[in-house]
PDB file of N, CA, C, O and CB in Angstrom:
ATOM      1  N   UNK A   1     -11.886  -4.138   2.849  1.00  0.00           N
ATOM      2  CA  UNK A   1     -10.975  -5.062   2.307  1.00  0.00           C
ATOM      3  C   UNK A   1     -11.811  -6.267   1.640  1.00  0.00           C
ATOM      4  O   UNK A   1     -12.868  -6.684   2.114  1.00  0.00           O
ATOM      5  CB  UNK A   1      -9.984  -5.554   3.450  1.00  0.00           C
ATOM      6  N   UNK A   2     -11.253  -6.726   0.581  1.00  0.00           N
ATOM      7  CA  UNK A   2     -11.931  -7.798  -0.208  1.00  0.00           C
ATOM      8  C   UNK A   2     -11.718  -9.134   0.621  1.00  0.00           C
ATOM      9  O   UNK A   2     -10.674  -9.354   1.235  1.00  0.00           O
ATOM     10  CB  UNK A   2     -11.300  -7.915  -1.765  1.00  0.00           C
ATOM     11  N   UNK A   3     -12.721  -9.947   0.589  1.00  0.00           N
ATOM     12  CA  UNK A   3     -12.607 -11.273   1.227  1.00  0.00           C
ATOM     13  C   UNK A   3     -11.664 -12.137   0.441  1.00  0.00           C
ATOM     14  O   UNK A   3     -11.721 -12.103  -0.788  1.00  0.00           O
ATOM     15  CB  UNK A   3     -13.981 -11.962   1.342  1.00  0.00           C
ATOM     16  N   UNK A   4     -10.846 -12.868   1.025  1.00  0.00           N
ATOM     17  CA  UNK A   4      -9.929 -13.781   0.462  1.00  0.00           C
ATOM     18  C   UNK A   4     -10.266 -15.234   1.026  1.00  0.00           C
ATOM     19  O   UNK A   4     -10.712 -15.381   2.164  1.00  0.00           O
ATOM     20  CB  UNK A   4      -8.449 -13.323   0.794  1.00  0.00           C
ATOM     21  N   UNK A   5     -10.030 -16.271   0.181  1.00  0.00           N
ATOM     22  CA  UNK A   5     -10.362 -17.647   0.727  1.00  0.00           C
ATOM     23  C   UNK A   5      -9.531 -17.981   2.014  1.00  0.00           C
ATOM     24  O   UNK A   5      -8.392 -17.546   2.188  1.00  0.00           O
ATOM     25  CB  UNK A   5     -10.074 -18.761  -0.390  1.00  0.00           C
ATOM     26  N   UNK A   6     -10.164 -18.757   2.866  1.00  0.00           N
ATOM     27  CA  UNK A   6      -9.406 -19.148   4.096  1.00  0.00           C
ATOM     28  C   UNK A   6      -8.610 -20.387   3.684  1.00  0.00           C
ATOM     29  O   UNK A   6      -9.124 -21.259   2.983  1.00  0.00           O
ATOM     30  CB  UNK A   6     -10.388 -19.453   5.384  1.00  0.00           C
ATOM     31  N   UNK A   7      -7.381 -20.455   4.115  1.00  0.00           N
ATOM     32  CA  UNK A   7      -6.399 -21.522   3.802  1.00  0.00           C
ATOM     33  C   UNK A   7      -6.108 -22.262   5.153  1.00  0.00           C
ATOM     34  O   UNK A   7      -6.209 -21.701   6.244  1.00  0.00           O
ATOM     35  CB  UNK A   7      -5.023 -20.900   3.136  1.00  0.00           C
ATOM     36  N   UNK A   8      -5.723 -23.623   4.981  1.00  0.00           N
ATOM     37  CA  UNK A   8      -5.355 -24.278   6.119  1.00  0.00           C
ATOM     38  C   UNK A   8      -3.907 -24.834   6.071  1.00  0.00           C
ATOM     39  O   UNK A   8      -3.552 -25.425   5.051  1.00  0.00           O
ATOM     40  CB  UNK A   8      -6.315 -25.321   6.359  1.00  0.00           C
ATOM     41  N   UNK A   9      -3.090 -24.688   7.060  1.00  0.00           N
ATOM     42  CA  UNK A   9      -1.853 -25.336   7.032  1.00  0.00           C
ATOM     43  C   UNK A   9      -1.419 -25.877   8.457  1.00  0.00           C
ATOM     44  O   UNK A   9      -1.930 -25.454   9.494  1.00  0.00           O
ATOM     45  CB  UNK A   9      -0.840 -24.377   6.471  1.00  0.00           C
ATOM     46  N   UNK A  10      -0.541 -26.740   8.423  1.00  0.00           N
ATOM     47  CA  UNK A  10      -0.074 -27.237   9.784  1.00  0.00           C
ATOM     48  C   UNK A  10       1.294 -26.569  10.174  1.00  0.00           C
ATOM     49  O   UNK A  10       2.249 -26.441   9.407  1.00  0.00           O
ATOM     50  CB  UNK A  10       0.093 -28.860   9.768  1.00  0.00           C
ATOM     51  N   UNK A  11       1.244 -26.182  11.426  1.00  0.00           N
ATOM     52  CA  UNK A  11       2.385 -25.492  12.024  1.00  0.00           C
ATOM     53  C   UNK A  11       2.615 -26.043  13.452  1.00  0.00           C
ATOM     54  O   UNK A  11       1.669 -26.224  14.217  1.00  0.00           O
ATOM     55  CB  UNK A  11       2.143 -23.933  12.051  1.00  0.00           C
ATOM     56  N   UNK A  12       3.859 -26.295  13.779  1.00  0.00           N
ATOM     57  CA  UNK A  12       4.176 -26.699  15.070  1.00  0.00           C
ATOM     58  C   UNK A  12       3.617 -25.591  16.148  1.00  0.00           C
ATOM     59  O   UNK A  12       3.757 -24.381  15.968  1.00  0.00           O
ATOM     60  CB  UNK A  12       5.745 -26.908  15.147  1.00  0.00           C
ATOM     61  N   UNK A  13       3.007 -26.129  17.223  1.00  0.00           N
ATOM     62  CA  UNK A  13       2.402 -25.244  18.134  1.00  0.00           C
ATOM     63  C   UNK A  13       3.309 -24.211  18.755  1.00  0.00           C
ATOM     64  O   UNK A  13       2.888 -23.076  18.979  1.00  0.00           O
ATOM     65  CB  UNK A  13       1.796 -26.000  19.149  1.00  0.00           C
ATOM     66  N   UNK A  14       4.615 -24.595  19.055  1.00  0.00           N
ATOM     67  CA  UNK A  14       5.646 -23.656  19.568  1.00  0.00           C
ATOM     68  C   UNK A  14       5.967 -22.559  18.589  1.00  0.00           C
ATOM     69  O   UNK A  14       6.073 -21.375  18.912  1.00  0.00           O
ATOM     70  CB  UNK A  14       6.922 -24.401  19.906  1.00  0.00           C
ATOM     71  N   UNK A  15       6.119 -23.045  17.337  1.00  0.00           N
ATOM     72  CA  UNK A  15       6.447 -21.944  16.266  1.00  0.00           C
ATOM     73  C   UNK A  15       5.300 -21.045  16.127  1.00  0.00           C
ATOM     74  O   UNK A  15       5.465 -19.828  16.044  1.00  0.00           O
ATOM     75  CB  UNK A  15       6.780 -22.548  14.824  1.00  0.00           C
ATOM     76  N   UNK A  16       4.015 -21.654  16.095  1.00  0.00           N
ATOM     77  CA  UNK A  16       2.849 -20.655  15.943  1.00  0.00           C
ATOM     78  C   UNK A  16       2.736 -19.716  17.098  1.00  0.00           C
ATOM     79  O   UNK A  16       2.432 -18.540  16.899  1.00  0.00           O
ATOM     80  CB  UNK A  16       1.492 -21.390  15.805  1.00  0.00           C
ATOM     81  N   UNK A  17       2.961 -20.164  18.263  1.00  0.00           N
ATOM     82  CA  UNK A  17       2.837 -19.273  19.479  1.00  0.00           C
ATOM     83  C   UNK A  17       3.884 -18.185  19.409  1.00  0.00           C
ATOM     84  O   UNK A  17       3.617 -17.015  19.685  1.00  0.00           O
ATOM     85  CB  UNK A  17       3.009 -20.092  20.830  1.00  0.00           C
ATOM     86  N   UNK A  18       5.083 -18.597  19.033  1.00  0.00           N
ATOM     87  CA  UNK A  18       6.253 -17.564  18.857  1.00  0.00           C
ATOM     88  C   UNK A  18       5.949 -16.547  17.893  1.00  0.00           C
ATOM     89  O   UNK A  18       6.166 -15.354  18.104  1.00  0.00           O
ATOM     90  CB  UNK A  18       7.558 -18.216  18.401  1.00  0.00           C
ATOM     91  N   UNK A  19       5.394 -17.054  16.719  1.00  0.00           N
ATOM     92  CA  UNK A  19       5.034 -16.096  15.562  1.00  0.00           C
ATOM     93  C   UNK A  19       3.902 -15.191  16.027  1.00  0.00           C
ATOM     94  O   UNK A  19       3.929 -13.990  15.761  1.00  0.00           O
ATOM     95  CB  UNK A  19       4.571 -16.903  14.211  1.00  0.00           C
ATOM     96  N   UNK A  20       2.908 -15.744  16.717  1.00  0.00           N
ATOM     97  CA  UNK A  20       1.776 -14.998  17.093  1.00  0.00           C
ATOM     98  C   UNK A  20       2.199 -13.852  18.146  1.00  0.00           C
ATOM     99  O   UNK A  20       1.683 -12.734  18.134  1.00  0.00           O
ATOM    100  CB  UNK A  20       0.698 -15.980  17.676  1.00  0.00           C
ATOM    101  N   UNK A  21       3.155 -14.239  19.023  1.00  0.00           N
ATOM    102  CA  UNK A  21       3.624 -13.260  20.099  1.00  0.00           C
ATOM    103  C   UNK A  21       4.358 -12.128  19.429  1.00  0.00           C
ATOM    104  O   UNK A  21       4.149 -10.960  19.755  1.00  0.00           O
ATOM    105  CB  UNK A  21       4.585 -13.958  21.182  1.00  0.00           C
ATOM    106  N   UNK A  22       5.239 -12.481  18.470  1.00  0.00           N
ATOM    107  CA  UNK A  22       6.039 -11.471  17.713  1.00  0.00           C
ATOM    108  C   UNK A  22       5.189 -10.636  16.969  1.00  0.00           C
ATOM    109  O   UNK A  22       5.299  -9.417  17.096  1.00  0.00           O
ATOM    110  CB  UNK A  22       7.022 -12.071  16.795  1.00  0.00           C
ATOM    111  N   UNK A  23       4.299 -11.159  16.158  1.00  0.00           N
ATOM    112  CA  UNK A  23       3.332 -10.341  15.369  1.00  0.00           C
ATOM    113  C   UNK A  23       2.528  -9.404  16.213  1.00  0.00           C
ATOM    114  O   UNK A  23       2.284  -8.252  15.855  1.00  0.00           O
ATOM    115  CB  UNK A  23       2.385 -11.228  14.608  1.00  0.00           C
ATOM    116  N   UNK A  24       2.129  -9.912  17.318  1.00  0.00           N
ATOM    117  CA  UNK A  24       1.298  -9.037  18.247  1.00  0.00           C
ATOM    118  C   UNK A  24       2.227  -7.837  18.779  1.00  0.00           C
ATOM    119  O   UNK A  24       1.825  -6.675  18.837  1.00  0.00           O
ATOM    120  CB  UNK A  24       0.703  -9.949  19.542  1.00  0.00           C
ATOM    121  N   UNK A  25       3.385  -8.208  19.122  1.00  0.00           N
ATOM    122  CA  UNK A  25       4.293  -7.111  19.670  1.00  0.00           C
ATOM    123  C   UNK A  25       4.583  -6.085  18.565  1.00  0.00           C
ATOM    124  O   UNK A  25       4.795  -4.908  18.857  1.00  0.00           O
ATOM    125  CB  UNK A  25       5.687  -7.720  20.221  1.00  0.00           C
ATOM    126  N   UNK A  26       4.593  -6.530  17.283  1.00  0.00           N
ATOM    127  CA  UNK A  26       4.793  -5.646  16.200  1.00  0.00           C
ATOM    128  C   UNK A  26       3.562  -4.993  15.634  1.00  0.00           C
ATOM    129  O   UNK A  26       3.621  -4.271  14.638  1.00  0.00           O
ATOM    130  CB  UNK A  26       5.452  -6.339  15.181  1.00  0.00           C
ATOM    131  N   UNK A  27       2.446  -5.254  16.278  1.00  0.00           N
ATOM    132  CA  UNK A  27       1.202  -4.598  15.842  1.00  0.00           C
ATOM    133  C   UNK A  27       0.555  -5.174  14.481  1.00  0.00           C
ATOM    134  O   UNK A  27      -0.141  -4.520  13.705  1.00  0.00           O
ATOM    135  CB  UNK A  27       1.512  -3.091  15.666  1.00  0.00           C
ATOM    136  N   UNK A  28       0.903  -6.459  14.353  1.00  0.00           N
ATOM    137  CA  UNK A  28       0.365  -7.129  13.062  1.00  0.00           C
ATOM    138  C   UNK A  28      -0.180  -8.512  13.436  1.00  0.00           C
ATOM    139  O   UNK A  28      -0.254  -8.863  14.614  1.00  0.00           O
ATOM    140  CB  UNK A  28       1.540  -7.289  11.906  1.00  0.00           C
ATOM    141  N   UNK A  29      -0.539  -9.246  12.474  1.00  0.00           N
ATOM    142  CA  UNK A  29      -1.034 -10.557  12.611  1.00  0.00           C
ATOM    143  C   UNK A  29      -0.172 -11.639  11.976  1.00  0.00           C
ATOM    144  O   UNK A  29       0.640 -11.335  11.102  1.00  0.00           O
ATOM    145  CB  UNK A  29      -2.352 -10.602  12.061  1.00  0.00           C
ATOM    146  N   UNK A  30      -0.315 -12.813  12.365  1.00  0.00           N
ATOM    147  CA  UNK A  30       0.416 -13.829  11.647  1.00  0.00           C
ATOM    148  C   UNK A  30      -0.148 -14.002  10.254  1.00  0.00           C
ATOM    149  O   UNK A  30       0.657 -14.335   9.384  1.00  0.00           O
ATOM    150  CB  UNK A  30       0.382 -15.142  12.399  1.00  0.00           C
ATOM    151  N   UNK A  31      -1.343 -13.833   9.935  1.00  0.00           N
ATOM    152  CA  UNK A  31      -1.811 -13.696   8.543  1.00  0.00           C
ATOM    153  C   UNK A  31      -1.042 -12.824   7.747  1.00  0.00           C
ATOM    154  O   UNK A  31      -0.560 -13.220   6.686  1.00  0.00           O
ATOM    155  CB  UNK A  31      -3.137 -13.248   8.481  1.00  0.00           C
ATOM    156  N   UNK A  32      -0.861 -11.531   8.209  1.00  0.00           N
ATOM    157  CA  UNK A  32      -0.211 -10.551   7.432  1.00  0.00           C
ATOM    158  C   UNK A  32       1.320 -10.931   7.269  1.00  0.00           C
ATOM    159  O   UNK A  32       1.907 -10.613   6.235  1.00  0.00           O
ATOM    160  CB  UNK A  32      -0.404  -9.157   8.096  1.00  0.00           C
ATOM    161  N   UNK A  33       1.924 -11.565   8.218  1.00  0.00           N
ATOM    162  CA  UNK A  33       3.254 -11.980   8.175  1.00  0.00           C
ATOM    163  C   UNK A  33       3.376 -13.006   7.145  1.00  0.00           C
ATOM    164  O   UNK A  33       4.311 -12.952   6.346  1.00  0.00           O
ATOM    165  CB  UNK A  33       3.721 -12.455   9.474  1.00  0.00           C
ATOM    166  N   UNK A  34       2.453 -13.994   7.097  1.00  0.00           N
ATOM    167  CA  UNK A  34       2.638 -15.075   6.131  1.00  0.00           C
ATOM    168  C   UNK A  34       2.245 -14.506   4.739  1.00  0.00           C
ATOM    169  O   UNK A  34       2.878 -14.913   3.764  1.00  0.00           O
ATOM    170  CB  UNK A  34       1.757 -16.368   6.521  1.00  0.00           C
ATOM    171  N   UNK A  35       1.282 -13.624   4.574  1.00  0.00           N
ATOM    172  CA  UNK A  35       1.058 -13.035   3.337  1.00  0.00           C
ATOM    173  C   UNK A  35       2.218 -12.283   2.706  1.00  0.00           C
ATOM    174  O   UNK A  35       2.428 -12.323   1.494  1.00  0.00           O
ATOM    175  CB  UNK A  35      -0.022 -12.188   3.473  1.00  0.00           C
ATOM    176  N   UNK A  36       3.004 -11.563   3.605  1.00  0.00           N
ATOM    177  CA  UNK A  36       4.150 -10.829   3.076  1.00  0.00           C
ATOM    178  C   UNK A  36       5.245 -11.746   2.724  1.00  0.00           C
ATOM    179  O   UNK A  36       5.954 -11.570   1.733  1.00  0.00           O
ATOM    180  CB  UNK A  36       4.643  -9.813   4.047  1.00  0.00           C
ATOM    181  N   UNK A  37       5.387 -12.796   3.604  1.00  0.00           N
ATOM    182  CA  UNK A  37       6.495 -13.812   3.270  1.00  0.00           C
ATOM    183  C   UNK A  37       6.152 -14.495   1.983  1.00  0.00           C
ATOM    184  O   UNK A  37       7.066 -14.794   1.215  1.00  0.00           O
ATOM    185  CB  UNK A  37       6.681 -14.918   4.420  1.00  0.00           C
ATOM    186  N   UNK A  38       4.888 -14.769   1.683  1.00  0.00           N
ATOM    187  CA  UNK A  38       4.531 -15.520   0.375  1.00  0.00           C
ATOM    188  C   UNK A  38       4.704 -14.433  -0.737  1.00  0.00           C
ATOM    189  O   UNK A  38       5.170 -14.794  -1.818  1.00  0.00           O
ATOM    190  CB  UNK A  38       2.920 -16.172   0.383  1.00  0.00           C
ATOM    191  N   UNK A  39       4.366 -13.154  -0.547  1.00  0.00           N
ATOM    192  CA  UNK A  39       4.777 -12.289  -1.608  1.00  0.00           C
ATOM    193  C   UNK A  39       6.244 -12.181  -1.887  1.00  0.00           C
ATOM    194  O   UNK A  39       6.648 -12.169  -3.050  1.00  0.00           O
ATOM    195  CB  UNK A  39       4.290 -11.015  -1.345  1.00  0.00           C
ATOM    196  N   UNK A  40       7.046 -12.104  -0.879  1.00  0.00           N
ATOM    197  CA  UNK A  40       8.459 -12.124  -1.065  1.00  0.00           C
ATOM    198  C   UNK A  40       8.952 -13.420  -1.855  1.00  0.00           C
ATOM    199  O   UNK A  40       9.728 -13.351  -2.808  1.00  0.00           O
ATOM    200  CB  UNK A  40       9.126 -12.031   0.319  1.00  0.00           C
ATOM    201  N   UNK A  41       8.439 -14.568  -1.375  1.00  0.00           N
ATOM    202  CA  UNK A  41       8.782 -15.797  -1.888  1.00  0.00           C
ATOM    203  C   UNK A  41       8.562 -16.026  -3.438  1.00  0.00           C
ATOM    204  O   UNK A  41       9.373 -16.555  -4.198  1.00  0.00           O
ATOM    205  CB  UNK A  41       8.053 -16.747  -1.137  1.00  0.00           C
ATOM    206  N   UNK A  42       7.401 -15.564  -3.743  1.00  0.00           N
ATOM    207  CA  UNK A  42       6.974 -15.564  -5.054  1.00  0.00           C
ATOM    208  C   UNK A  42       7.328 -14.405  -6.083  1.00  0.00           C
ATOM    209  O   UNK A  42       7.066 -14.448  -7.285  1.00  0.00           O
ATOM    210  CB  UNK A  42       5.656 -15.664  -4.956  1.00  0.00           C
ATOM    211  N   UNK A  43       7.974 -13.346  -5.408  1.00  0.00           N
ATOM    212  CA  UNK A  43       8.421 -12.226  -6.168  1.00  0.00           C
ATOM    213  C   UNK A  43       7.319 -11.159  -6.445  1.00  0.00           C
ATOM    214  O   UNK A  43       7.473 -10.279  -7.292  1.00  0.00           O
ATOM    215  CB  UNK A  43       8.979 -12.727  -7.446  1.00  0.00           C
ATOM    216  N   UNK A  44       6.175 -11.292  -5.665  1.00  0.00           N
ATOM    217  CA  UNK A  44       5.075 -10.477  -5.916  1.00  0.00           C
ATOM    218  C   UNK A  44       5.157  -9.344  -4.866  1.00  0.00           C
ATOM    219  O   UNK A  44       4.198  -8.575  -4.789  1.00  0.00           O
ATOM    220  CB  UNK A  44       3.741 -11.288  -5.862  1.00  0.00           C
ATOM    221  N   UNK A  45       6.144  -9.188  -4.111  1.00  0.00           N
ATOM    222  CA  UNK A  45       6.323  -8.084  -3.084  1.00  0.00           C
ATOM    223  C   UNK A  45       6.464  -6.705  -3.709  1.00  0.00           C
ATOM    224  O   UNK A  45       6.250  -5.677  -3.067  1.00  0.00           O
ATOM    225  CB  UNK A  45       7.576  -8.352  -2.216  1.00  0.00           C
ATOM    226  N   UNK A  46       6.827  -6.720  -4.967  1.00  0.00           N
ATOM    227  CA  UNK A  46       7.038  -5.467  -5.727  1.00  0.00           C
ATOM    228  C   UNK A  46       5.766  -5.139  -6.646  1.00  0.00           C
ATOM    229  O   UNK A  46       5.762  -4.131  -7.352  1.00  0.00           O
ATOM    230  CB  UNK A  46       8.372  -5.610  -6.631  1.00  0.00           C
ATOM    231  N   UNK A  47       4.784  -5.949  -6.612  1.00  0.00           N
ATOM    232  CA  UNK A  47       3.617  -5.742  -7.421  1.00  0.00           C
ATOM    233  C   UNK A  47       2.745  -4.578  -6.800  1.00  0.00           C
ATOM    234  O   UNK A  47       2.535  -4.490  -5.591  1.00  0.00           O
ATOM    235  CB  UNK A  47       2.801  -7.088  -7.530  1.00  0.00           C
ATOM    236  N   UNK A  48       2.283  -3.736  -7.698  1.00  0.00           N
ATOM    237  CA  UNK A  48       1.447  -2.679  -7.206  1.00  0.00           C
ATOM    238  C   UNK A  48       0.094  -3.280  -6.663  1.00  0.00           C
ATOM    239  O   UNK A  48      -0.609  -4.060  -7.305  1.00  0.00           O
ATOM    240  CB  UNK A  48       1.196  -1.632  -8.346  1.00  0.00           C
ATOM    241  N   UNK A  49      -0.173  -2.823  -5.420  1.00  0.00           N
ATOM    242  CA  UNK A  49      -1.526  -3.185  -4.816  1.00  0.00           C
ATOM    243  C   UNK A  49      -2.392  -1.936  -4.809  1.00  0.00           C
ATOM    244  O   UNK A  49      -1.920  -0.809  -4.659  1.00  0.00           O
ATOM    245  CB  UNK A  49      -1.385  -3.766  -3.309  1.00  0.00           C
ATOM    246  N   UNK A  50      -3.664  -2.189  -4.977  1.00  0.00           N
ATOM    247  CA  UNK A  50      -4.640  -0.966  -4.978  1.00  0.00           C
ATOM    248  C   UNK A  50      -4.820  -0.555  -3.566  1.00  0.00           C
ATOM    249  O   UNK A  50      -4.748  -1.354  -2.633  1.00  0.00           O
ATOM    250  CB  UNK A  50      -6.103  -1.298  -5.637  1.00  0.00           C
ATOM    251  N   UNK A  51      -5.081   0.846  -3.416  1.00  0.00           N
ATOM    252  CA  UNK A  51      -5.261   1.364  -2.093  1.00  0.00           C
ATOM    253  C   UNK A  51      -6.412   0.675  -1.330  1.00  0.00           C
ATOM    254  O   UNK A  51      -7.508   0.526  -1.871  1.00  0.00           O
ATOM    255  CB  UNK A  51      -5.502   2.838  -2.173  1.00  0.00           C
ATOM    256  N   UNK A  52      -6.183   0.287  -0.169  1.00  0.00           N
ATOM    257  CA  UNK A  52      -7.104  -0.307   0.779  1.00  0.00           C
ATOM    258  C   UNK A  52      -6.847  -1.893   0.817  1.00  0.00           C
ATOM    259  O   UNK A  52      -7.413  -2.590   1.660  1.00  0.00           O
ATOM    260  CB  UNK A  52      -8.628   0.051   0.357  1.00  0.00           C
ATOM    261  N   UNK A  53      -6.023  -2.395  -0.076  1.00  0.00           N
ATOM    262  CA  UNK A  53      -5.751  -3.806  -0.141  1.00  0.00           C
ATOM    263  C   UNK A  53      -4.466  -3.991   0.613  1.00  0.00           C
ATOM    264  O   UNK A  53      -3.690  -3.046   0.757  1.00  0.00           O
ATOM    265  CB  UNK A  53      -5.665  -4.340  -1.613  1.00  0.00           C
ATOM    266  N   UNK A  54      -4.222  -5.183   1.097  1.00  0.00           N
ATOM    267  CA  UNK A  54      -3.078  -5.469   2.041  1.00  0.00           C
ATOM    268  C   UNK A  54      -2.055  -6.229   1.148  1.00  0.00           C
ATOM    269  O   UNK A  54      -0.987  -6.614   1.624  1.00  0.00           O
ATOM    270  CB  UNK A  54      -3.549  -6.378   3.395  1.00  0.00           C
TER     271      UNK A  54
END
């Protein structure tokens, strides 16, 4: 997987903990959840991604 820049954001601790717990229960990470949410938000969720990229 290609390296991507690290981003910083502020999130309420209770919201972060809930997101982390749900992501873990679903077998994913908060980073992946946020990436997918941003793709949907920007309309890039239908953009072709190369094999091996997330």
